[in-house]
N, C-alpha and C positions, 0 to 999 in steps of 0.2 A: 503493500500500500504506500510505499514511499514514492513521492512524485518524481518522474523522470523528465517530463516536459509538459508545457501547456502552450496553447495558442488560441487566438481569436480570429474570427472570419466574418466577412460581410461588408467591410468598408463603412460608408456613411449611413447606410440604411439600418433599420432595426431588423435583426435576424435572430430567430429562435430555433434552436435544435430540438427535435422531438425523438429521434431514434438513431442509434449508431450500430454498425456491425463490422466486425473485422472481415476483410476480403482475402481471397486466396493468395494475393501477392504480398500479404503482410501489412498492408495499409488498412484504411477504414472508409466506409461510405456512411454519410450522414444525410438524413432527410429532416427538413424543417420548413420554415416560412420566412419570406422576405417581405417586409412591410414598408410601404412608401409613406411619405408625409401626408398623402391624401387618403391613407388607410386602405389602399389597394394591397391585397395580399396574394402572393404567388408561392407555389411549391418551390423550395430551394434545395437542390440536390448537390452535395459537396463531396468530392473525392480527395482524400489526403493520403500521404505516404506514411510509413511506419514511424516517422519522427514528427508527424503532425503538420508537415508542409503541404500547402494546397497544391493539388495536381490539376484539378479543373472544377468548375461549378456550372450548373444549369438551372434555369428557372422555367416553370410551367404555369400558365394561368391566363385568364382573360381579363375583363374589365372590372370584375367584382372580387369577392373574397374566395380564394381557393387555398385550402389548408392541407399541407402534406403532413402525414402522421407516422407512416411506417414504411421501411425499406428493407429488402432482403436481396442479397446476391443470388442470381439464378444459376442453374447448372451449366448454362451456356456462357457464363462469365458476365452477363449483363445484369440488370437490376429490375426488380418489380417494386412499384410504389403504390401506396393507397392513401387516400385522404378524402376530402369533401370539396365539392365545387358549387359555387353559386353562378359561375359564368356559363356553364354548359349543363346539358341534361334537361330534365322534364319538370323539376319542381323548385322549391325554395333552395334546397341543397340536395345534391345527389352524391352517391359514392363515386369516386373517380379513381380508376385503375390505369396506371401507365407502365408500359414495358419499354426499357431502353437497352441499348447495346452497352458494351464495356466502357465506352467513352461518354455515356450519358445522352446519346442521341436517341430521340424517341423513335420506337419501332411501331407502336400502336397504342391507342388508349380507348377505354370503354367507360361509360357511365351507367349507373344502376340506380333506379328510383322511380317514384311516382310524383304526385303533385305536391306532397308535403316535404318535410325535412327528413332526409336519409343521409347517414354519415358513415364513413369508413374509418376504422381505427387500427386495424392490424391485418397483415397479409403474410402468407407463407406459401412457398412453392411446395406442392405435394410431391412425395417421393416417386410416385408413378405418373407424374405429369399434371399440368394445370395448377390452379391456385385456389387457396381457401382464404376467405375474407370474413372478418367480423366487424360489427359496428352496431348501428341502430336504425330502425325504420319507423317512421310515423305513418307513411303512406300505406303500409300493409300490416299495421298493428291490429291486434284483436280488440282493443278497447278505445282506440282513438288517441292513446298516448304513445310513447315510444316502446318498442319491443327490441330485444336482441335480434340481430339479423346475421345469418350465416349464409354465405354465398360460395358455391363451388363453381369454378370455370374450367374450361379446357385450356390448352397452352396458348390459344389466341385470344383468350378473354371472353369467349362465348359462354353464356350461363349453362351449366349442366343441371343444377338445381339450386333452389333458395328455400330456407326454412326460417321461421320466426319462433322466438321463445319468450315467455313472460306471462304476466297476468295483469291485474289492474295496477295502474301506476307506471312509473318510468323505469324501463329496463334497458341497459346498454351493455354491449360486449366491448371490452377494452383490449383483450389479447386472445389470440387463438394459436394453437399448436396441434399438428398432427401427432397422434399417439402411436405406440408400437403396434396396436391392433388395426391401424389404418383408419381409425375413427378420429375424433377431434375433441379437444378440451378447450373450453372458453371460460375466461374470467371477466367479471364486470361488476355491475351494481344493479340491485333490484330495490324498488320501493314498494314491493308487494306487501311486506310486513313492516315497513319503516324505511330505512335506507341501509342495506346490508351488502356485504360481499356476496357475489353470485357466481357459482361454479356449475358449469353444464358439461356433461359428457355425452357425446353422440357416437353413433355407429358410422360406418363408412358412407352411408347414404344420408347422413345428417339428421337421422331420427334420434330423438332424445332417449338415452338409456337411463340417466338419472340426473338430478340437479339438487344442489344444496345451497343454502344461504347461511351466512355466518355474521353475527353482529349483536349489538345491544340496542339501547334506545336512542343512540346518537346517529351521526352521519358517518357511515362506514362504506368505503368505496374500494372495490377490488381492482387492481391495476395489472398485475403481471402473474403469469402461471407458467410452470414448467413441469413436465413429467420427470420424475426422479428415477434413479437406477433400480429401485425396488418396485417400480410399477405404480407407485403413488404419485402425489403431486405436492409441489411447494408453491404457495401463493403469497403475495404481499399487496399492500395498498395503504390508504390513509384511514386512520381510525378516529374515533370520537375525541373531541377536545385536543386537536393538534397532536396526535400520536400516530405511530406506525405499528401494525401488527403483522407478524409472519405466521402463517398457518402451515403445518405439515399434515396432510391427510392421506388416507390409504387409497387403494384403487377404486373404492366405492364412494369416496368423498367423506368418510368418517374421520373425525379429528383424532390425530395421534398426539400432537402437542401444538401449543402456540406460545408466542413470546411478544411482548409489547415494549416499545421504546417511546419515551416522552419527547415532546417538542420536535416532532419529525414526521416525515411521510415517505412511504416506499413507492417507487415507480417501476423498478425492474429488478428481477431476482433470477439467479442461475445457480445450479449445483456445480461445485468445483470438483476437481479430480480427487481430492482427499475425502470426499463425501460430505463436506460442509457446504456452505452457501455464501455467495457474494451478492450484495444488494446495493443499489444506489437510489438516492432520493434527495430530500431536502431536510435541513436541520436548522431550527431557529434558536438563537441565543440572545443574550442581552446586547451583544455587539453587532447583531445583524443575522441575515439568512445565508446559509452556506450549502454548497453541494456536499452530499453525505455519502461516504463509501463505508460499508459495514461488512466485515467478515465474521461468520459464525462457524461453529462446529456442526456436526450432524444433528444435534439436539437444539440448535438455535442459540447456544451460548456464545457470547462474544469472547474473543481471545485477547 
């Protein structure tokens, strides 16, 4: 956890990073947003080398607000990006999926949505081709509010199937991952019983196998999930009263343990090679707000 380098990107504009992934050349790809003085927002795709030096950057967007949220390197060396667009599509906002080559040049793009607000938050390339996307949909919700939306496409972005999950109230998917059984795990938030972490497991065709919610009487928002080596799942998010909670659950979503950290929020978590976990988020102190990097052991204890 000792800092090796740091860098800033974006010049005179306001630029916000949303997701980063290491690439096969040892560098990194970042997706975020570039905001102009007139509040026009574009996807901002940035490639850096292993030392944090900028290699290239690209923007994608129209005349309105287009927000990039997730990027992954694809098996062909290019990149797949998802977010939301007001500039294109059918409604207030649509899910926007963009495929680029290894230099960030657009190969194709697709929008998904109806007349209401539909947003994309996470994308992953499936091991056997195509892409899986999660986010939220108001256009196709069951009760007129937002539901979790899961979309599977083919390698060209054509829809193979779409499924919604949720009940009464606001439900959103923030992260999706293909599981070892070729199904999918989704983490997010549900307001069905308050505002709780929401974990959904589906089969290969996107049909719900089980779902769980975790929380108390406050505002609890699930952000990140990963399948663990034992077949269960680790998830994190923001917890009531400016706290972070990490949950470890088994393959059916049953709690094994949880741990809470004060004055903080969790945004991304991953299992490490030693069986522990590495998490990033934000931490508030009397002197300000900071980027937070946390390493735990296999039981969630800090070292």
